[in-house]
C-alpha positions as CSV (number, residue, x, y, z in Angstrom):
1,M,13.1,89.9,159.2
2,T,15.2,90.0,156.3
3,V,16.4,86.7,154.4
4,N,19.7,86.4,152.2
5,W,18.2,84.7,149.0
6,L,22.1,84.4,147.5
7,P,23.1,80.8,147.2
8,M,26.0,79.8,149.1
9,V,29.4,79.0,147.2
10,R,31.6,76.3,148.4
11,V,35.1,77.9,148.3
12,R,38.1,76.0,146.8
13,R,40.9,74.9,148.7
14,R,44.5,76.0,147.0
15,G,47.3,73.7,147.0
16,P,47.6,69.9,147.5
17,L,44.7,67.9,149.2
18,P,45.4,67.3,152.9
19,G,47.8,64.7,153.6
20,S,48.7,63.9,149.6
21,T,52.7,65.5,150.1
22,E,54.9,63.0,151.5
23,V,57.2,65.3,153.7
24,F,58.3,63.9,156.5
25,G,57.7,60.2,155.6
26,A,61.2,59.2,155.3
27,S,62.4,60.3,158.4
28,D,59.3,58.8,160.8
29,R,60.0,55.7,158.8
30,A,63.3,55.7,160.0
31,L,62.4,55.4,163.5
32,Y,60.4,52.4,163.1
33,P,63.0,50.0,164.2
34,E,63.5,52.1,167.6
35,I,59.6,52.0,168.0
36,E,59.3,48.4,167.4
37,R,62.4,47.4,169.7
38,I,60.9,49.6,172.5
39,M,57.5,48.2,172.2
40,G,59.2,44.7,172.5
41,E,60.5,45.7,176.1
42,G,56.7,45.7,176.8
43,K,56.1,49.7,176.4
44,S,52.8,51.2,174.8
45,L,52.9,52.3,171.6
46,R,52.3,56.0,173.2
47,A,55.1,55.5,175.2
48,A,57.5,54.2,172.5
49,A,56.4,57.1,169.8
50,W,57.1,59.6,173.2
51,V,60.6,58.2,173.7
52,S,61.6,58.7,170.3
53,A,59.4,62.0,169.7
54,G,62.7,64.0,170.7
55,K,64.0,62.7,167.3
56,V,61.1,63.8,164.9
57,D,61.6,65.9,162.4
58,G,58.9,68.7,161.7
59,T,58.2,72.4,162.2
60,S,55.0,71.6,164.8
61,S,55.1,71.1,168.4
62,P,56.7,68.0,169.8
63,R,53.4,67.3,170.6
64,G,52.0,67.1,167.2
65,R,55.1,65.3,165.7
66,W,54.5,62.9,168.7
67,E,50.9,62.3,167.3
68,R,51.9,62.2,163.5
69,L,54.6,59.6,164.0
70,M,52.2,57.5,166.2
71,A,49.3,57.7,163.4
72,R,52.1,57.2,160.6
73,Y,52.9,54.2,162.8
74,R,49.5,52.6,163.0
75,R,48.3,53.1,159.6
76,E,51.1,51.7,157.9
77,R,52.3,49.1,160.2
78,L,49.5,47.7,162.3
79,W,46.1,48.3,160.3
80,A,48.4,47.3,157.1
81,T,49.2,44.2,159.2
82,A,45.9,43.5,160.3
83,Q,44.4,43.9,157.0
84,R,46.4,41.4,155.6
85,V,46.0,39.0,158.4
86,G,42.0,39.3,158.4
């Protein structure tokens, strides 16, 4: 049995940290009023984001853009509101 005694070296990632660049933030936030309108009609956030998914900017798949929009809305509107209240 051979054992490799070389220490493991952690490779540093190049470029900006994940999530630190704000590429599609403004275009996502422009859809917030539409999402809130659809949610006001009794639909869920998932359904409202799916209806708006065709208008989301980005180069990923439609599902990826939909998930990004939902995550950003939750982070900026729902969780921020809950932290202020609670």
